[in-house]
Structures are given as C-alpha cells and as structure tokens.
matplotlib code that plots the C-alpha trace (Angstrom):
import matplotlib.pyplot as plt

x = [-13.0, -14.9, -13.1, -14.1, -17.8, -17.9, -16.6, -19.2, -21.9, -20.8, -21.2, -17.5, -17.7, -14.6, -14.7, -15.1, -12.0, -11.5, -8.3, -8.5, -5.5, -5.2, -3.7, -3.6, 0.1, 3.4, 7.1, 9.8, 10.9, 7.5, 4.9, 1.8, -1.1, -4.4, -6.6, -7.9, -11.7, -13.2, -16.8, -17.8, -19.5, -22.5, -20.9, -18.1, -14.5, -11.1, -8.8, -5.3, -3.5, -4.1, -1.2, -0.5, 2.2, 3.7, 4.1, 5.8, 4.2, 6.9, 6.8, 8.9, 6.6, 5.5, 8.1, 7.2, 9.0, 7.8, 5.2, 3.6, 1.5, -1.5, -3.2, -3.1, -5.3, -8.5, -12.0, -14.6, -18.3, -20.9, -21.6, -19.1, -17.1, -13.6, -11.0, -7.3, -5.0, -1.5, 1.6, 3.9, 7.2, 7.7, 11.2, 13.7, 13.7, 10.0, 9.7, 8.1, 5.0, 4.8, 7.2, 7.0, 3.5, 2.1, 1.8, 4.9, 4.1, 5.3, 5.8, 3.0, 2.8, -0.1, -0.8, -2.0, -4.2, -4.1, -6.5, -6.1, -9.4, -10.5, -7.6, -8.7, -6.5, -8.3, -6.2, -7.3, -5.4, -6.8, -6.2, -2.5, -0.8, 0.6, 4.3, 5.7, 9.4, 11.7, 13.2, 16.5, 14.8, 13.3, 16.7, 18.0, 14.8, 14.7, 18.4, 17.8, 14.8, 16.7, 19.3, 16.7, 16.3, 12.8, 11.6, 10.3, 8.3, 10.5, 10.8, 10.8, 13.5, 13.4, 12.3, 15.0, 17.2, 18.1, 17.1, 14.5, 15.4, 14.3, 15.1, 15.4, 15.7, 18.9, 19.1, 19.7, 23.2, 24.3, 22.2, 25.1, 27.0, 24.4, 21.3, 19.8, 20.4, 19.4, 19.3, 19.1, 18.0, 18.7, 17.5, 18.6, 18.5, 21.3, 20.1, 19.7, 22.4, 21.9, 23.9, 23.9, 24.6, 24.9, 24.3, 26.9, 24.9, 25.7, 28.4, 27.6, 29.6, 28.8, 28.8, 27.3, 25.7, 25.0, 22.2, 22.0, 18.5, 19.5, 21.1, 18.7, 19.1, 22.6, 23.1, 22.9, 22.4, 25.9, 27.3, 25.6, 26.7, 30.3, 30.2, 29.1, 31.7, 34.6, 33.7, 30.8, 31.6, 35.3, 34.4, 32.1, 34.9, 37.3, 34.8, 34.8, 31.5, 31.2, 29.1, 26.2, 26.3, 27.7, 30.8, 33.4, 33.7, 36.8, 37.6, 38.9]
y = [-11.3, -8.1, -7.5, -10.9, -10.4, -7.0, -8.4, -11.2, -8.7, -6.8, -10.0, -10.6, -14.1, -14.2, -17.2, -16.7, -17.9, -19.5, -20.9, -23.6, -24.8, -28.2, -26.6, -23.0, -23.0, -24.2, -23.6, -22.7, -25.8, -27.5, -28.4, -26.2, -28.2, -26.8, -26.3, -23.4, -23.7, -22.0, -21.4, -20.4, -17.1, -16.3, -17.8, -20.1, -18.8, -19.7, -19.8, -19.2, -19.6, -20.3, -19.6, -19.1, -16.8, -16.8, -13.1, -11.5, -8.2, -5.9, -2.2, -1.4, -3.3, -6.8, -9.4, -12.5, -15.5, -18.2, -18.8, -22.0, -22.6, -24.6, -25.0, -23.6, -23.7, -24.6, -24.2, -23.5, -23.7, -21.3, -22.1, -25.1, -25.8, -27.0, -27.9, -27.6, -29.1, -27.8, -28.4, -25.5, -26.0, -22.9, -21.5, -21.5, -17.7, -17.4, -15.1, -16.5, -14.5, -15.4, -15.5, -16.1, -17.5, -14.3, -12.7, -10.8, -7.2, -6.1, -9.7, -11.2, -13.8, -14.4, -16.9, -14.8, -16.5, -15.3, -16.3, -15.1, -15.7, -14.2, -11.8, -10.5, -10.9, -11.6, -11.7, -12.7, -12.5, -14.8, -14.1, -14.2, -17.5, -18.6, -19.3, -20.6, -20.3, -23.3, -24.9, -23.3, -19.9, -20.6, -21.5, -18.0, -16.2, -18.2, -17.5, -13.8, -13.9, -15.8, -13.1, -10.4, -9.0, -7.9, -7.5, -4.1, -3.2, -4.6, -3.3, -6.8, -6.1, -4.4, -5.7, -7.9, -7.9, -11.4, -12.5, -11.5, -8.6, -8.3, -5.5, -6.0, -3.7, -4.2, -6.6, -4.9, -6.4, -4.8, -1.6, 0.5, -0.2, -1.2, 0.8, -2.0, -5.3, -6.2, -9.8, -10.9, -14.5, -16.5, -20.1, -22.7, -26.5, -26.8, -24.5, -20.8, -18.2, -15.3, -12.1, -9.9, -6.2, -4.5, -0.7, 1.1, 4.4, 4.9, 2.4, -1.3, -4.3, -7.4, -11.1, -14.3, -17.5, -20.7, -23.1, -26.4, -27.9, -31.0, -29.3, -26.6, -27.5, -26.3, -23.4, -20.5, -18.0, -18.8, -18.2, -14.8, -13.8, -14.9, -12.6, -9.7, -10.3, -10.8, -8.3, -6.0, -4.8, -4.3, -2.3, -0.1, 0.4, 1.4, 4.0, 5.6, 4.5, 4.2, 1.8, 4.2, 4.6, 8.1, 9.2, 10.8, 14.6, 15.8, 12.2, 11.4]
z = [-20.3, -20.8, -24.0, -25.4, -24.4, -26.1, -29.4, -29.2, -28.7, -31.8, -33.8, -34.4, -33.0, -31.0, -28.6, -24.9, -23.0, -19.5, -18.2, -15.5, -13.5, -11.9, -8.8, -7.7, -6.8, -8.2, -7.3, -9.7, -11.7, -11.2, -13.8, -14.1, -15.6, -16.8, -19.8, -21.9, -22.4, -25.5, -26.2, -29.7, -30.4, -32.6, -35.7, -36.7, -36.0, -37.4, -34.4, -35.6, -32.2, -28.6, -26.2, -22.5, -21.2, -17.7, -16.8, -13.7, -12.8, -11.5, -10.5, -13.5, -15.9, -16.8, -17.8, -19.8, -18.3, -20.7, -23.4, -24.6, -27.8, -26.8, -30.2, -33.7, -36.8, -35.0, -36.3, -33.6, -34.4, -33.2, -29.5, -29.6, -26.5, -26.6, -23.9, -24.7, -22.1, -21.4, -19.2, -18.6, -16.6, -14.4, -15.2, -12.3, -12.6, -11.7, -8.7, -5.6, -4.5, -0.8, 2.1, 5.8, 5.3, 3.7, 0.3, -0.8, -1.7, -5.1, -6.4, -8.6, -11.4, -13.7, -16.5, -19.4, -22.0, -25.6, -28.4, -32.0, -33.9, -37.2, -37.0, -33.6, -30.5, -27.1, -23.9, -20.4, -17.1, -14.4, -10.7, -9.7, -9.5, -6.1, -6.3, -3.0, -2.4, -2.9, 0.2, -0.8, -0.9, 2.6, 3.9, 3.1, 4.3, 7.5, 8.2, 7.8, 10.1, 12.8, 12.7, 13.2, 9.6, 8.7, 5.2, 4.0, 0.8, -2.0, -5.5, -6.9, -9.4, -12.8, -16.2, -17.7, -14.5, -13.3, -9.9, -7.3, -5.1, -1.4, 1.0, 4.8, 7.8, 9.7, 12.6, 16.0, 16.4, 13.1, 13.1, 14.4, 11.2, 8.6, 7.5, 5.5, 3.6, 0.0, -1.1, -4.8, -5.1, -8.3, -8.6, -11.1, -11.4, -8.8, -6.1, -5.1, -5.2, -2.8, -3.5, -0.4, -0.2, 3.2, 3.1, 5.1, 4.8, 1.1, 0.5, -0.2, 1.0, -0.9, -0.2, -1.6, -0.4, -2.2, -1.1, -3.1, -3.5, -1.7, 1.3, 2.6, 6.2, 6.9, 9.3, 6.8, 9.7, 10.9, 7.4, 7.1, 10.6, 9.8, 6.7, 8.9, 11.5, 9.1, 6.3, 7.0, 10.5, 9.8, 6.7, 8.8, 11.4, 8.6, 7.4, 10.8, 12.2, 16.0, 18.0, 18.0, 14.2, 14.2, 12.5, 15.0, 14.8, 12.9, 12.0, 15.5]

ax = plt.figure().add_subplot(projection="3d")
ax.plot(x, y, z, "-o")
ax.set_aspect("equal")
plt.show()
C-alpha cells in the first residue's frame, strides 16, 4: 500500500489497491469470495493485469499455493473507482492457521494482490487469512490431545514440501520411550492422511492414519494408542530403553 501511494505521489499514476473479502475465514476446499477495488491515480492508466495469489508464509520462505487472474487489459481513468469480484477455491493443501481455538505459530496464509499498470507492478498483502482446520484435521488433533500430546512451536514445513508438519511433546504414558512426535497432515478431496513419526531419541518409528471427511467421529485416539502399543513401545524396548528412559549400562 505504501509502495502504491509513493508511485502516485511521483505522478506515475499507478492505481491504489484494496482487497475486500466476503468472509475473514475459509477452510481448505472452500470458496473464498471477494473483490479487488481500484482507485485511479492522477492520470489515466492502462491496467495490464489484476491477480490474486494465495501464499503460505513458512519459516523457510513463502509458497504460492494458487493464483487467479481477476482482470486483464483494463483502462482506468484518473480518480475512477472500479470493483473487480473474484472467487478463489482454497486448495486442499492450504495449511490451517489455527488449532485448539488459538492461532498456530509458524503457520500463516495471505491473499496477495498484484496489479500491473503502465509497466509497473504493485503488490499488496492484506492481514493474514484465517484458515480453520477441517473436521478431519480436528479429529487427528483432538485424538493427540486426548492422549496427552501437547503441540510445541512448529516449523510449518519447508517450501515445496507436501503436507503440514506439527510437532508435539510426548504424552506422559509414552515419555519413557519417546522424546517427541511429529505429524505431517495432507488433505485431499477424500480426507486427511496423517503420517506420524515417533522420535525414539534419534531413531524414528513411523505410522499412518487416514480420516475420511465423512467419518471424523471415529475413535482416532484408540488407533494412535494401538500403534504405540504394537509398534513404537516394542521398538523402544528392542533398542534397550528402560521404563525410566535410560539405556542399561553395558547393554544389560
């Protein structure tokens, strides 16, 4: 916004830009409706392109999830106002930005507006978009909470990497064997796949969980506990960990 105002002050005539959303939040797979509002500068301008881009802001850098051309080849008169409506479907891969009723640190999504006018590019990032988790996401998160896992500051994934990565402190009943749990959640039109990795102090034991969109109410906590009892804890015992989490001296 500051960039656009500066160009107008120099007489370039780049339009001022504002993006208004019909609702402040949308889940993955839902439609995000809004409009781009342009106000002409000091003189007429040839607007070559107006676009919006859905961008995930991750610690490793921004990732563009989707892009929509809103308008092209538009002439905007000096001081003229123009509203350009759009509908953008959030990809299933859009990371949710809140969990357990609070913002999720390290996970942010913005709708970036781009206007190309008179060979000058103006970009504007509005405040972050709220992306609540899907019911299938909540089924996994709630199951982990019921078992006693607590989220810690999460890296949010790396640019180009599929899925949304969350990290949890171990639940008390597993802490003697497991120093932490990572969950990578991948949503698609059918449901949410959760890939779990229990950290056995340097060695990962992996498992997976599938939650269909139409069946989020099943007992996922029991499924995760069963994986720990059948796979994770025996693997920890095989590595020589005791009930206190210490490796026996001299391998005995």
